[in-house]
C-alpha positions, 0 to 999 in steps of 0.5 A: 661515783665510787659505788659504780665502777668499771661500767661498760660504755653507755648507749648513745642515742643517735640525734635526728633533729626535729624542729617545731615552731609554736607562738613564734618560738622554734625548738629542736628535739634531737630524740623525737625519733624514739616516739613510735609513729604507730604507738596506738597499734603497738600498745595492742601488739608490742611486737610491731615496735620499730626495730631501731627503737627496740634495739635502743631500749634493749641496749639501755636495759643491758647497760642498766643490768651491767651497772646493777650486776653487783646488787643481785644478791642484795635484790634477792635479800630485799625481795625475801624480806619484803615477801616475808612480811606478806601473809601469802595465803591472806584473805579479806574479810568478806563484805555482806551483800544479800544472801552472800558475803564477797571477798578476795584471797591469795594462795601461797606463792600466788601472784593474782587474787582469787575472788570468792563468796560464802553464805552471808553468815558463814564462817569466813575461815571455813574453806569448805563453804568458799566458792571461788568465782574467779581464780586470777592465777589460773586466768594469768597462766602463760601470760607475761603480763596479766591484770584483773579488773575484778568481778562485779556480780549482778543483783540476783548474784547469778552472773558476774562481769570480769575484765583483764588486760594482758598487755599493760596497755589498759585496754581491758577485755570483759567477759561474763561468768555464770557464778554457779558453774564458773563457766564464761558465757560466749560474750566477749567485749573488747577495748573497754575501760575495765568494768561495767554496770549491771542492769537490775535484771542481770540480763544486760550491762553498760560499759565504756569503750576506749577509742584509738587514742585510748580515751573512754569516749563512748558508753554502750548497752550490752544485752547478754547473748548478743555480739558486741557489734550490736550493742546500743550506743547510749552516750558519746562524749565528743570533747576529748578533754573529758574522762567518762565512766559508768556505774550503778547505785546501791538501790539499782534505781539509776545508772550514773554516767560520770563525765569530768576533767580535773576541774569540771564535772557533769552527770547524766542519769539513766533510770533503770525503769527504762533502759532505752531512754536517753540519759538525763542531764543533772547539771551541765558542765561549767568550767570549775564546777565539780560535783559527784552524786550518791543516792539516798532513797527519795533524794540524791546527795551531791558533793560540790564546790558550787558557790565558792565552796572551795573545800566542798559542801554536801547538798541534796536534791529530789530524785525526780528533779535533781537539777542544780536549781533544786540543790539544798545545802545539808553540810555547809562548806567549812574553809580548811576542812576538805570533804573528800567523798561521801556515801549515803545509807538508809539512815545515815550520811557518811563522808571522809574529810581532811582537817588540819592535814589528817583524815576523819570519818563523819557520820550524820543521822539523816533523821535528826541531823546529829553528827559525830566523827571517827578520829585517831590520836596519832601524829600522822595516820591514814584512814580508808572508807570502804562503806557497805555493799547494802543500802539498808544498813547501820554498819560500814567498814573502814581501815586505819594504819600509820607508818608504824601501825599495821593496817586494822580493819573495822566494822562500825555501827553508826547507830551504837558507835561501836567499833568491831576490829575484824582484822589486823594486818599480819607481818609473818616475819615479825614487826615491833612498832616500838622499834620505830619512830614516826613523826610529822614535821614542817619544812618552811618553803620559799614563800614561808608556807609550811610543808608537812613531811612524814618521817619513819626511822628506827629509834637507834638511827643516828640523827646527826646527818649521817643517815641516808634518806629516801625522800618520796614526793608526788604533788599533782592532781590533788592526790594526797599521799597517805601516812599509812603502813608500808612494809616494803620501806622497812627494808630501807629503814632497817638498814639505817635509812630515814624514810620521808614523804613530802606532802607538797603542794599539788596534792590536797594534804592541806585542803583544796587550796594546797592543790590549786597552789601547785598546778597550772601557773603555780606548778613550780611551787611543787618542786620548790616545796620538795627542795624545801623538804630536802633543805629542812631534813639536811638542816635538822640533821635527819640526813644530809644533801650527800645522803638523800635519794629522791623518788617519785613516779608518773607526775612524781617523776616530773617532780624528780626531773624538775628537782634534778635540774633545779638543785642537783647538788642536793640529791645523791640519787634520783629514782624516777618511775614512769616519769612524765618528763617530756611535758611540753611535747606531750601537752602539744600532742593532742592525739596522746591519751591524756593530753586534752584531759590534762590541760586543766592541770598544766595549761594548754600550750597549743592555744596559749603562748603564756602556758607554752612559756610556763611549761617550757620553763620547767619541763624536765626534758627541755631544761636538761643542760650542762651540769653535774647530775646525780645518779639517776634511775628512770623506769618505763613500761613499753605499753604505758598509755599514761606516760609513754615509754619514749618520755624516759627514753628521750630524757635519759638520752639527753641527760647522758649527753649533757651531764658534766658529772660521772654519776651513772644515768640508767634506764630500765624499760619493762618490755612486758608491762605498762604504767603500773609495772609488773602485775603480780604481787611478787613480780611487783616486789621484785621491781621495788627490790630493784629500786631499793637496791639502787638507792642502797648502792647510791648511798654506799650502804651495800 
């Protein structure tokens, strides 16, 4: 490839064959040695990584640096542009809660947020009345990686729980802060999931602990001033296939224990009138039954797919008897209109739904049953519903943006239906929406299904096939990629790129069925939809196969690996961030953090020969073969517990061995971070600038 010249010799990972036989089928893995045997301990102390593995990862980083050396100035320029679009001393609009209003802010040059509060009706712009509760930059000093889990205040506003991860392994440490003095109490809680739920009196809280395989398996009750070892075990989840979290209610009446996998839910409730009681089961887990709860005074409102409500409906049940036999329908199921989440307040029930591919917020008056919706007219847009911090309110908060419209924050009075614009996202370096075009087009997939594709490009971009294109996709877990405002991608669009998001099956972009049609035995629809999007963009001359760079991360990285195997000739380059590419080996290893909870998404190849063969038929690592692959950039994080570093490392080693082409196969491992990459806001921009520089270099637009 002409864009990459005079490269040094690429690292060659030695082969150390390991064989594995399942269901009468024997496979050989030449690069299994890259998986550290002591990975659990290494996540907590990266210095103990096997020296041979470390040497190989560092050699890959050195090769990547050599291949990208000529992009240093471009990376600086991209970083400068992206940073220039951020208001560095930005501040949120504080949310009212009791005597105070709580918000976050950044200082110029700061990487981490500050959490502050002001008097309830104080002027948010008056710096003199701001009381800083937690300064993220101060807490992060001297640490290569630092990620805050936020701070959660108790009901009387005297104390806050805050958490941090300083290795990228997502084991969070919790501390308790006196909010008036800013001093931390002696309490230190280790190995948690990152947050807690206060008891109403502010003298104790509940939290989840991660086990040695990084699973949130236990919930404990901690009393302030006592050591962690004395904390009471409230509930233990024995099934490693389920996630668990703990939370509180707006009315402080209940502690919620939420237990779920990707298709099944179970809630247990603990009344705050007796914190020592056993949690009460609401509806026992039944495979395929999902539900979530929010409190509405005398009733619970329950969002569920029970009784065939594939796109969900809302039920209510008495607080005294919330069991399933007492559920009564409030908002019926409407096929094709997917209810995403719901909130309840003293006089209103609120939910966010997706209809015909677009989000809308619906308000229901609890006394009259009358409903109205908040919707917008653009072809593609994004809505965020943040609700309110108080139960007895008529005012909720939501955000709106599109690919061309900067984010706008509104307060909305549910009784008067009045919107109040609180804030519009500032772009300090300037942004004129009229310079850009956003479109929603539909690409026919292999089976005739239309796949939505959101496009952003400059009005002066030629649509004759010559424009380079960054085509982004995810397509898993029912996650919908919003068509929201993204200042970073403007650095590509302003260089003549078409920026495209393929809303492929596996997400919920077109309802719950859209998700089901991209999981388990139907997983390959996800990959075929993405290729169909590339075909459509080529056919309609938004770009051409010779100009498409595909990008995806995590499960979207699996997508990247799959399409690289299935249609390498249709992509000029591939960017795979923390890519889940070693799918079969990972799903066969039930000690890994996410393996048992992931079986409902991909299938269980340990027990099922059928799913062993299905996963083997598309698992990107297993399907690498002799062919000309496009230029590939894989990115990993050494302490990533979700997609372990050895997945991209093994994949790159095998790609480099098998490829018959000359395009470079590059890997960058962040030796100081995990799944989310760098933790600081500008550090993260440096990573995006690096990825975009690769795309621009591959597109030969430097």
